[in-house]
C-alpha positions in Angstrom: 90.5 91.6 9.6 88.8 87.8 10.8 87.3 87.6 7.0 91.0 88.6 5.4 92.9 86.5 7.7 90.5 83.6 7.1 90.5 83.6 3.2 94.5 84.1 3.6 94.3 80.7 5.0 91.8 78.9 2.5 94.2 80.0 -0.1 97.4 79.2 1.4 98.4 76.4 -1.0 98.2 78.5 -4.0 99.7 81.5 -2.6 102.5 79.0 -1.6 103.0 77.4 -4.8 103.0 81.0 -6.9 105.0 81.8 -4.6 107.3 79.0 -5.3 107.1 79.4 -8.8 108.3 83.1 -9.0 111.0 82.3 -7.1 112.0 79.2 -8.8 111.7 81.4 -12.3 113.7 84.4 -11.0 116.5 82.8 -9.1 117.1 79.2 -9.2 116.0 78.2 -13.3 118.4 81.2 -14.1 121.7 79.6 -12.0 120.4 76.4 -14.1 121.0 78.9 -17.5 123.8 80.6 -17.2 125.0 82.8 -20.0 126.7 80.9 -23.1 129.7 81.7 -25.0 127.3 82.7 -27.8 125.7 84.7 -26.1 128.3 86.9 -25.0 129.7 86.8 -28.4 125.8 88.2 -29.6 125.2 85.3 -32.0 122.6 81.8 -32.2 123.6 78.6 -29.8 125.8 76.1 -31.8 126.9 78.5 -34.7 129.8 77.0 -36.6 133.1 78.4 -36.4 133.0 80.5 -39.6 130.2 83.2 -37.8 131.9 82.8 -34.6 134.7 84.9 -36.6 133.2 86.5 -37.8 131.3 88.0 -34.9 134.5 88.6 -32.9 135.6 90.8 -36.3 132.7 92.7 -35.9 133.5 93.5 -32.1 137.0 93.9 -32.6 136.6 96.2 -35.9 134.6 99.0 -32.9 138.1 98.1 -30.7 140.1 99.3 -33.3 138.2 102.5 -34.0 137.8 103.6 -30.7 134.2 103.6 -30.8 133.1 101.1 -28.1 136.5 100.3 -26.1 135.1 97.6 -23.9 136.0 97.0 -20.2 138.7 94.5 -19.3 135.8 92.2 -18.1 134.0 91.9 -21.0 136.9 91.7 -23.2 138.8 88.8 -20.9 135.3 87.2 -21.7 134.5 87.9 -25.3 138.3 86.8 -25.7 137.7 83.7 -23.9 134.4 82.6 -25.8 136.9 83.2 -29.0 139.3 81.0 -28.2 136.8 78.4 -27.3 135.1 78.0 -29.5 136.9 78.3 -32.4 139.3 75.3 -31.6 137.3 72.1 -32.9 138.3 70.2 -29.8 136.5 72.9 -27.0 133.5 73.2 -29.3 132.7 69.7 -29.7 132.9 69.1 -25.9 130.9 72.3 -24.7 128.5 72.0 -28.0 127.3 68.2 -26.9 128.7 67.7 -23.1 129.0 71.3 -21.7 132.1 70.6 -20.9 134.1 74.2 -20.3 137.2 72.9 -17.8 138.9 76.4 -18.1 136.3 78.9 -17.3 137.7 79.5 -14.2 140.4 81.5 -16.2 138.1 84.1 -16.6 138.1 85.0 -13.3 142.0 84.5 -12.4 142.7 86.8 -15.3 140.3 89.1 -14.1 141.9 89.5 -10.9 145.5 89.8 -12.5 144.6 92.6 -15.1 142.2 94.7 -12.6 142.2 98.4 -13.7 144.2 97.8 -16.6 143.6 98.4 -20.5 142.7 95.6 -23.0 146.0 96.1 -24.5 148.0 95.1 -21.9 146.6 91.9 -21.5 149.0 89.0 -22.9 147.0 86.5 -25.5 146.0 83.8 -26.2 144.6 83.0 -22.6 144.2 79.8 -23.4 146.5 76.9 -23.5 146.0 74.4 -26.2 146.8 71.0 -24.9 149.3 68.8 -26.6 148.0 65.0 -25.7 150.5 62.2 -26.3 149.3 58.7 -25.6 152.7 57.1 -26.1 153.3 53.2 -25.8 150.4 51.7 -23.7 148.9 48.2 -23.6 145.3 48.8 -23.2 142.3 49.2 -25.4 141.3 52.4 -27.7 137.6 51.7 -28.1 135.4 52.5 -31.3 131.8 51.7 -32.3 133.1 48.4 -34.0 135.0 46.8 -31.0 133.5 48.0 -28.3 130.4 45.5 -28.1 132.6 42.7 -28.6 134.1 43.6 -25.1 131.0 41.9 -23.7 131.6 38.6 -24.8 134.9 38.3 -22.6 134.8 36.8 -18.6 135.8 40.0 -16.9 135.0 43.4 -15.7 135.9 46.4 -17.5 137.0 50.1 -16.4 136.6 52.7 -19.5 138.2 55.9 -19.2 136.6 58.3 -21.4 138.4 60.8 -22.4 139.1 63.8 -24.6 142.4 64.6 -26.9 141.5 68.7 -25.8 141.1 68.5 -22.0 144.3 69.4 -20.4 142.8 67.3 -17.1 143.0 64.4 -19.2 146.5 64.9 -20.7 147.2 65.0 -17.0 146.0 62.1 -15.4 147.0 59.7 -18.2 150.3 59.0 -16.5 148.1 57.6 -13.4 146.1 55.9 -15.6 148.9 54.1 -17.1 149.7 53.1 -13.4 145.9 52.0 -12.7 145.8 50.1 -15.9 149.0 47.8 -14.8 147.5 47.3 -11.4 144.2 45.7 -12.9 146.4 43.5 -15.4 145.3 40.0 -14.5 142.1 40.6 -12.8 140.1 43.4 -15.2 140.3 44.8 -18.8 141.1 48.2 -19.1 140.5 50.7 -22.3 140.4 53.9 -23.3 137.3 55.8 -25.4 137.4 59.7 -26.9 135.0 61.4 -27.0 134.8 62.0 -31.0 133.0 58.4 -31.4 130.2 60.3 -30.1 128.1 57.1 -30.2 129.7 55.2 -27.5 130.0 58.3 -25.9 126.7 59.5 -25.4 126.0 56.1 -25.0 128.3 56.4 -21.6 127.2 59.7 -20.3 124.2 61.0 -18.3 121.1 62.8 -19.5 119.6 65.9 -17.8 115.5 66.4 -18.0 116.1 68.8 -20.6 117.6 66.1 -22.9 121.5 67.4 -22.8 124.1 65.2 -22.3 127.0 65.4 -19.4 129.4 63.6 -17.1 128.9 64.7 -13.6 132.2 65.7 -12.8 133.6 66.3 -15.9 136.6 64.7 -18.1 138.3 62.5 -17.4 135.5 60.0 -16.6 135.7 56.3 -15.0 132.7 54.1 -15.7 133.1 49.9 -14.7 131.1 47.3 -16.0 130.4 44.8 -13.8 131.0 41.2 -14.8 128.2 40.3 -16.8 127.2 44.1 -17.0 126.4 44.3 -21.3 124.3 47.9 -21.6 125.1 51.2 -20.4 121.8 51.3 -17.1 124.3 48.6 -14.7 127.1 50.5 -15.3 128.9 52.0 -12.2 130.7 55.6 -12.2 133.3 56.7 -10.2 132.8 59.7 -8.7 135.7 60.3 -5.9 139.1 61.5 -6.0 141.4 60.9 -9.5 144.0 59.2 -8.0 145.9 55.6 -7.9 144.6 54.8 -4.4 141.6 55.8 -4.8 140.3 54.0 -8.3 141.9 50.8 -7.5 140.6 50.3 -4.1 137.4 52.0 -5.8 137.5 49.1 -8.6 138.6 46.0 -6.3 136.0 46.6 -3.9 132.5 48.1 -5.4 133.0 46.4 -9.1 135.2 43.1 -8.5 134.0 41.9 -4.7 137.3 41.4 -3.5 138.1 41.4 0.1 140.6 44.5 2.1 144.1 43.4 3.5 143.9 44.7 6.1 147.3 46.7 8.1 148.4 45.1 11.8 151.0 47.0 14.2 153.5 44.5 15.9 151.2 44.5 19.2 148.0 43.7 17.1 149.3 41.1 14.7 149.4 37.9 17.2 146.4 38.8 18.7 144.0 40.2 15.8 145.7 38.0 13.3 147.9 35.4 13.9 145.3 33.8 16.6 142.1 34.3 14.9 143.8 32.3 11.7 142.6 29.1 11.6 144.8 26.7 13.0 144.5 24.7 9.0 145.5 28.3 7.4 148.9 29.2 6.3 149.6 32.5 7.1 150.8 35.2 4.6 152.3 38.3 6.1 153.3 41.4 3.6 155.5 43.5 5.0 155.5 47.0 3.5 157.4 50.7 3.5 154.6 52.7 2.0 152.1 51.5 3.9 149.8 51.3 0.2 146.5 49.3 0.0 147.1 45.6 -1.6 146.8 45.6 -5.5 143.6 44.4 -6.6 145.7 41.0 -8.1 146.5 40.4 -4.5 143.5 40.8 -3.1 141.9 38.7 -6.0 144.5 36.1 -4.9 143.6 35.8 -1.3 140.3 35.6 -2.6 140.8 32.7 -4.6 143.0 31.2 -1.7 140.6 32.1 1.3 140.3 28.7 2.5 144.1 27.8 2.6 145.7 31.0 3.6 145.0 34.3 5.7 146.8 37.5 4.4 147.7 40.6 6.2 150.3 43.4 6.3 152.3 45.4 7.8 153.9 48.5 8.3 157.9 48.0 8.2 159.4 50.5 10.9 163.0 50.5 11.6 162.8 50.2 15.3 161.1 47.2 14.4 163.5 45.4 12.9 164.6 42.9 15.8 160.9 42.1 16.5 160.1 41.0 13.0 164.0 39.5 12.5 162.9 37.3 16.1 159.6 36.2 14.9 159.5 35.3 10.8 163.5 36.0 10.3 162.3 39.2 8.4 165.5 41.6 8.0 164.0 44.3 5.5 160.6 45.5 3.2 159.7 44.8 0.8 159.1 41.2 1.8 156.7 37.8 2.3 156.7 35.8 5.4 154.5 32.3 5.2 153.7 31.4 8.4 152.9 27.7 8.8 152.9 25.0 11.4 153.8 26.1 15.0 157.7 25.0 15.3 158.8 24.8 11.1 160.7 27.6 10.1 158.6 30.5 7.8 159.2 31.1 4.1 160.1 34.4 3.3 161.0 36.3 0.6 162.6 40.2 0.4 162.0 42.2 -3.0 159.8 42.7 -5.2 157.8 40.3 -7.0 155.3 40.3 -10.3 152.2 39.2 -10.1 153.0 35.5 -11.6 155.8 34.8 -9.2 153.5 36.5 -6.2 151.0 33.4 -7.5 153.6 30.7 -7.4 154.1 30.9 -4.5 151.1 31.5 -2.8 150.1 28.0 -4.7 153.8 26.4 -3.5 153.2 27.5 0.0 149.3 27.2 0.3 149.6 23.9 2.6 151.2 23.7 6.2 154.1 21.2 6.0 151.5 18.9 7.4 148.5 19.8 5.6 144.9 19.6 7.6 142.7 17.1 6.0 139.6 18.9 5.2 136.1 19.3 2.9 137.9 21.6 0.2 141.4 19.8 0.6 140.2 16.0 0.5 140.2 15.7 -3.3 143.6 17.4 -3.5 145.2 15.8 -1.1 144.6 12.2 -2.5 142.4 11.1 0.7 139.0 10.8 -0.6 137.7 7.0 -1.9 135.6 9.4 -4.4 139.1 10.6 -6.3 142.5 9.4 -7.3 145.8 9.4 -5.6 148.4 12.8 -6.4 150.2 10.1 -8.6 147.5 10.6 -11.5 144.3 8.6 -12.5 146.2 5.3 -13.6 147.2 5.0 -10.3 145.8 2.2 -8.5 146.6 1.8 -5.0 147.4 4.4 -2.8 147.5 5.3 0.9 147.0 8.1 3.5 148.6 8.4 7.0 146.1 10.3 8.7 146.5 11.8 12.6 143.3 12.6 14.4 142.2 14.3 17.2 141.2 17.1 19.3 143.4 20.6 19.0 145.8 20.6 21.8 149.3 19.8 23.4 149.1 15.8 22.5 147.6 17.0 19.4 150.6 19.2 18.7 153.2 17.0 20.2 152.2 14.1 17.5 151.6 16.4 14.3 155.4 17.5 15.3 156.7 13.7 15.1 154.7 12.8 11.8 156.2 15.8 10.2 159.7 14.8 11.3 158.3 11.7 9.5 157.7 13.2 6.4 161.0 15.2 6.4 162.7 12.4 7.0 161.2 11.0 3.4 161.8 13.9 1.8 165.8 14.0 2.2 168.2 12.3 -0.3 167.9 8.6 -0.2 172.0 8.6 1.7 170.9 10.5 4.2 167.1 8.5 4.6 169.0 5.1 5.4 167.7 3.8 2.2 169.7 0.7 2.4 166.9 -0.7 5.1 163.9 -2.0 3.2 161.5 -0.4 4.9 162.6 2.8 3.8 162.7 2.3 0.5 159.1 0.8 0.6 158.1 4.5 2.1 160.1 6.9 0.1 159.5 5.4 -3.1 155.9 5.5 -2.0 156.3 9.0 -0.6 158.2 10.7 -3.4 156.2 8.6 -6.2 153.0 10.3 -4.4 151.2 7.4 -3.1 151.4 8.4 0.1 149.8 11.4 2.1 150.4 12.4 5.9 147.8 14.8 7.0 146.0 15.8 10.3 142.1 15.6 11.0 140.6 18.0 13.6 138.9 14.9 15.6 135.9 17.3 17.2 135.0 19.4 13.9 135.0 16.0 12.0 133.1 14.0 15.0 131.3 11.5 12.2 134.2 11.2 9.7 136.7 10.7 12.8 134.3 8.0 14.5 133.9 5.7 10.9 137.7 5.0 11.1 138.3 4.6 14.8 135.3 2.6 15.5 136.0 1.6 19.1 135.3 2.0 22.7 137.7 4.5 23.7 136.6 7.0 20.3 135.3 9.8 22.2 139.1 10.4 23.6 139.8 11.2 19.8 136.8 12.3 18.5 134.1 14.6 19.1 133.7 17.2 21.6 135.7 16.7 24.7 134.2 14.7 27.7 136.9 14.8 30.0 140.7 16.3 30.7 142.2 13.3 28.5 142.8 13.6 24.3 144.2 10.6 23.0 145.6 11.6 19.2 145.2 8.1 17.3 147.4 7.6 14.0 145.7 4.8 11.2 146.6 4.3 7.7 143.7 4.1 4.9 144.7 2.2 1.5 142.6 3.0 -1.3 142.4 1.0 -4.4 140.3 1.5 -8.0 139.1 -1.6 -9.8 141.1 -1.0 -12.7 138.6 -2.4 -14.9 135.9 -0.2 -13.2 136.7 2.6 -15.0 136.9 1.7 -18.5 134.5 -1.1 -18.4 130.7 -0.7 -17.2 128.8 -4.3 -16.7 125.8 -4.1 -17.0 124.5 -6.4 -14.4 121.1 -7.2 -12.8 120.7 -6.3 -9.0 119.8 -9.0 -6.7 117.0 -6.8 -5.4 115.9 -3.1 -5.0 118.2 -2.4 -2.1 121.1 -3.4 -3.8 120.4 -0.8 -6.5 120.6 2.3 -4.1 123.9 0.5 -2.4 125.9 0.4 -5.7 125.0 4.0 -6.1 126.1 5.5 -2.8 128.9 3.2 -2.4 132.5 5.7 -2.9 134.1 4.0 -6.4 137.5 3.2 -4.5 137.9 0.3 -2.0 139.0 1.4 1.4 141.2 -1.1 4.1 142.1 0.9 7.8 145.3 0.0 9.8 145.4 1.4 13.1 148.2 2.1 15.2 148.9 1.0 19.0 152.2 1.5 19.3 154.6 3.6 21.4 155.8 7.2 19.7 159.1 6.2 18.3 160.0 7.5 14.7 161.5 4.4 13.8 158.6 2.0 15.4 155.8 4.3 13.3 157.8 3.9 10.1 158.4 0.4 10.3 154.9 -0.2 10.9 153.8 1.7 7.9 156.0 -0.1 5.4 154.6 -3.4 6.5 151.5 -1.9 5.4 152.3 -0.6 2.2 154.1 -3.7 1.8 151.1 -5.9 2.2 148.5 -3.6 0.4 151.0 -3.6 -3.0 151.8 -7.5 -2.7 148.7 -8.8 -0.9 146.0 -9.8 -2.6 143.4 -7.8 -0.4 139.8 -8.5 -0.2 137.9 -5.4 -2.3 135.9 -3.5 0.4 133.6 -0.7 -0.8 131.4 1.7 1.7 130.0 4.9 1.8 132.4 7.5 3.8 130.6 10.2 5.6 131.4 13.7 4.6 133.6 15.5 5.7 131.8 18.8 7.6 133.0 22.8 6.0 135.2 23.9 8.8 135.3 27.6 7.0 131.9 29.8 7.0 131.0 31.0 3.4 132.9 34.4 3.3 131.1 37.6 2.7 132.9 38.1 -0.7 131.5 34.7 -2.0 127.7 35.6 -1.5 128.1 37.8 -5.3 129.7 40.9 -6.3 126.6 43.3 -5.4 126.5 41.9 -1.7 130.3 42.9 -0.6 130.8 45.0 1.9 128.0 46.0 0.4 125.2 46.6 1.7 126.1 50.0 3.4 128.0 51.2 -0.3 125.1 50.5 -1.6 123.0 52.4 0.3 125.1 55.6 -0.1 125.2 55.5 -3.8 121.5 55.1 -3.9 121.2 58.5 -1.6 124.2 60.0 -3.5 122.2 59.2 -6.8 119.0 60.5 -5.2 120.2 63.6 -4.3 122.0 64.1 -7.8 119.0 63.1 -9.6 116.9 66.3 -8.0 119.4 68.3 -8.2 119.5 67.9 -12.2 115.7 68.2 -11.5 116.1 72.0 -10.3 117.4 72.6 -13.9 114.1 71.6 -15.8 112.7 74.7 -17.3 109.2 72.9 -17.0 108.9 73.1 -13.3 107.9 76.8 -13.1 104.9 76.5 -15.4 104.0 73.6 -13.3 104.1 75.3 -10.1 102.5 78.2 -11.6 99.6 75.9 -13.0 99.0 73.6 -9.9 98.7 77.4 -8.0 96.2 78.3 -10.3 94.4 74.8 -10.2 94.3 74.6 -6.2 93.0 78.5 -6.3 89.9 77.3 -8.6 88.9 74.2 -6.6 89.3 76.0 -3.2 86.6 79.1 -5.0 84.1 76.9 -6.0 84.1 75.1 -2.9 84.0 78.3 -1.2 81.3 79.7 -3.0 78.9 77.0 -3.1 79.0 76.9 0.6 77.9 80.2 0.7 74.5 78.9 -1.2 72.8 76.4 0.9 70.7 74.4 -0.8 66.5 74.4 -0.4 65.5 73.2 3.0 64.5 69.5 2.9 60.9 68.6 3.9 60.5 67.6 7.3 59.9 63.6 7.9 56.4 63.5 9.1 55.6 65.5 5.5 57.6 62.6 4.1 56.0 60.1 5.9 52.7 61.4 4.5 53.5 62.0 0.8 54.5 58.1 1.4 51.0 56.9 2.3 49.5 59.4 -0.4 51.4 57.7 -3.0 51.1 53.9 -1.5 47.1 54.6 -1.2 47.0 55.4 -5.3 49.1 52.6 -6.0 46.5 50.1 -4.0 43.3 51.9 -6.1 44.9 51.7 -9.7 45.0 47.8 -8.9 41.7 47.7 -7.1 40.4 49.2 -10.4 42.1 47.4 -13.2 41.2 44.5 -11.5 37.3 45.1 -11.9 35.4 43.9 -14.9 33.9 46.5 -17.4 30.2 47.7 -16.8 27.6 50.0 -18.2 28.4 52.2 -15.3 32.1 52.4 -16.2 32.6 55.6 -17.8 33.0 55.7 -21.4 36.2 54.4 -23.4 38.1 56.8 -25.4 37.0 56.9 -29.1 33.3 55.2 -28.2 30.2 56.8 -29.7 26.6 55.9 -29.9 24.9 55.0 -33.0 21.4 56.9 -33.4 18.1 55.4 -33.4 15.2 56.3 -36.4 12.2 57.6 -35.5 10.3 54.0 -36.0 13.1 52.8 -33.0 12.2 55.9 -31.2 8.7 55.2 -30.7 
């Protein structure tokens, strides 16, 4: 018994491989290759429709003669195979892609007609699908126009369908809504399986070489931006619903951020308080609780530096809360919340994509915008750029309120905002009869005058550059004590009218002038600081005098290098590229799913059984050879002492040979080979 157990242990690997190969051949492989509908009719696979009809007629002739009436289940399988293989669309889909989406009907009809004769079964078993594309705006791809699709600078979502598929016909109405939601952010198109070359390129391939669509039809494939081959396409594997498809495409393919829902309790704490003070808050009120459309998410990504977006589920019992907070009276609605104390901009009702984009563009800035790195050129408060009035404007002005965030800064922001509002109203109500108002109103409405505020703590270098005084630490940089002193100043920018047109090559005086000219801002800057009271009239009078002097007097043209504004927002996750969107986790999940799918596909490879059997035989032979050699040990090796004696003897023989070789020849030496002695004559011998 011990000998048998040791042999079994020694040959455990080949026994395991052999058992696995037998199990695979008997149980796993038959499941991967079920009986085809051609086998049911007794004909070869891929036989033409004429042979299918002939086989069916032969079988039906037996039924009519009562010679071989089949069982009900067999009749249903034969009838199903006949109807499927005589329909050109169904036969094409079944032969090339293995699509048989109505096979569940066989079990259903078997239960319905169990115990009845075949004459009582209603025929035909299958209903022919009527497919109406109707009016649509998306592309129908063919082999000729599929390649030019990649020349466009947008991602694509392609629906692969069959005119003979009932599931595709049912999904088509949803597809039209999906295409409408993706309008403006991606291209959409459809591809019928009749375009075999394209359909095969978009299908997956089994190890056996058969093409298939893992989830059947309809199948959705996406081409991300820059993807030009089927090797980089992304397949949708989820539920075929509008929400699931659009969210998958927007998140995984487009790399767009999700816009979260907030309740009345969490909106203030988790959204309004955490959004930057420089950003406008756009709040959507929805009755349905549906996700943000891809276009809204694309807009949120494009305007992330200006606006934060949030969704709120509207409930009638919360009406008073939203009315008191934002003056929202019903849903759907959009509220743009700007500066503290400023009435929100509320738009009730549905808006289309273009209207929504116009609303966001119009309300992306606060009433008193913040001077930041992303807004300085747009606001005209940058010596490297031009005025908001246009590139032809020679001189323009920027009123900047600098200070650390706090009550004192908010108070001054309110004062500056009131000045801005006063200049925005009509001349009759803005004291146009006064000269100072005329100067300010003309500059403001002509877009030569801009009002902004600056975070002195975040922009310490920029703030200190303009407020260069002994008390600048009260305004710029980190807070050192409880004192916060916001300061107001105005910067006049002026460009040399001939400098942008004519470039005069002048020889620099020295090497330092070369670098100095290259680093200078193109527009000159003159700064005037305000040291008066907080009264609006006094501030307006001071600004009008500065603008009048700047426009009429020949002030010096002083150029310098302004410190760069520090970006106040870290780059969002979606700015790192579409492949990193939310998305290490999504990428890992997708890779795990793909690996399991690939393993499942390989289980249907008929080569696995023979490979396992070959491995069993090779391992068996290797183990047998090793064990047989161990039962016949080699002859014992000579002892160590004998080996030493033999070594000494060989060494002595070599020494004797050398000595004999070096010794000169003599008559006493042995006779050389081939030598002979000349015989002597008789006379000589005597």
